C-alpha positions in Angstrom: 0.0 0.0 0.0 2.7 2.5 0.9 4.8 1.6 -2.3 1.7 2.7 -4.3 1.4 5.9 -2.3 5.0 7.1 -2.8 4.4 8.9 -6.1 1.6 10.9 -4.5 3.6 11.6 -1.4 6.3 13.1 -3.5 4.1 16.2 -4.0 1.7 16.3 -1.1 0.7 15.0 2.3 -1.9 12.3 2.4 -4.4 11.6 5.3 -5.6 8.0 5.7 -8.6 7.2 7.9 -10.0 3.7 8.7 -13.4 3.2 10.2 -15.2 0.0 11.3 -18.7 0.0 9.8 -19.9 -3.3 11.2 -18.5 -6.6 12.4 -16.8 -7.4 9.1 -16.7 -4.2 7.1 -14.1 -1.4 7.1 -14.0 1.9 5.2 -10.6 3.3 4.2 -10.3 6.9 3.0 -7.2 8.2 1.3 -7.3 12.0 1.2 -4.6 14.0 -0.6 -3.9 17.4 1.1 -4.9 20.2 -1.3 -2.5 23.1 -1.8 -4.0 26.6 -1.9 -3.5 27.0 -5.7 -4.6 23.5 -6.6 -7.7 22.6 -8.5 -10.2 21.1 -5.9 -10.4 17.9 -8.0 -6.8 17.1 -6.9 -8.2 16.7 -3.3 -10.8 14.1 -4.2 -10.5 11.2 -1.8 -10.4 7.6 -2.6 -12.8 5.6 -0.5 -12.6 1.8 -0.3 -15.0 -0.3 1.7 -14.9 -4.1 2.3 -13.9 -6.8 4.6 -10.4 -6.8 6.1 -9.6 -9.7 3.6 -10.9 -7.7 0.7 -8.9 -4.6 1.7 -5.7 -6.7 2.0 -6.3 -8.2 -1.4 -7.5 -5.1 -3.4 -6.6 -1.9 -1.8 -3.1 -1.8 -3.2 -4.4 -2.2 -6.8 -7.1 0.4 -6.3 -4.6 2.8 -4.7 -2.1 2.3 -7.6 -4.8 3.2 -10.1 -6.0 6.2 -8.1 -2.4 7.6 -7.8 -1.9 7.1 -11.6 -5.1 9.0 -12.4 -4.3 11.7 -9.9 -0.9 12.3 -11.5 -2.4 12.3 -15.0 -5.0 14.8 -13.9 -2.4 17.1 -12.2 -0.3 17.0 -15.3 -3.2 17.8 -17.6 -4.3 20.7 -15.5 -0.7 22.0 -15.4 -0.4 21.8 -19.2 -3.8 23.6 -19.7 -2.7 26.3 -17.3 0.6 26.8 -19.0 -1.1 26.9 -22.4 -3.6 29.6 -21.2 -0.9 31.7 -19.6 1.2 31.5 -22.8 -1.8 32.5 -24.9 -2.6 35.5 -22.6 
């Protein structure tokens, strides 16, 4: 799980919360810390709910996908901002 988080941690702090919903269900929230000049979409949390076994088996894969999409979105937003500034 932490290996998958490393690319995101390179640019921001991440808050992780875990809550027990019932006898066999947990909810994990991975919340990237937004910077003042960030687009709010870059602070969208990942929420994953399941049994402890499901979390052990799947959270890393979902986290890797989330981090990849987060990085692509940040890159696309930065490119769009640079293009608009160059045009102005």
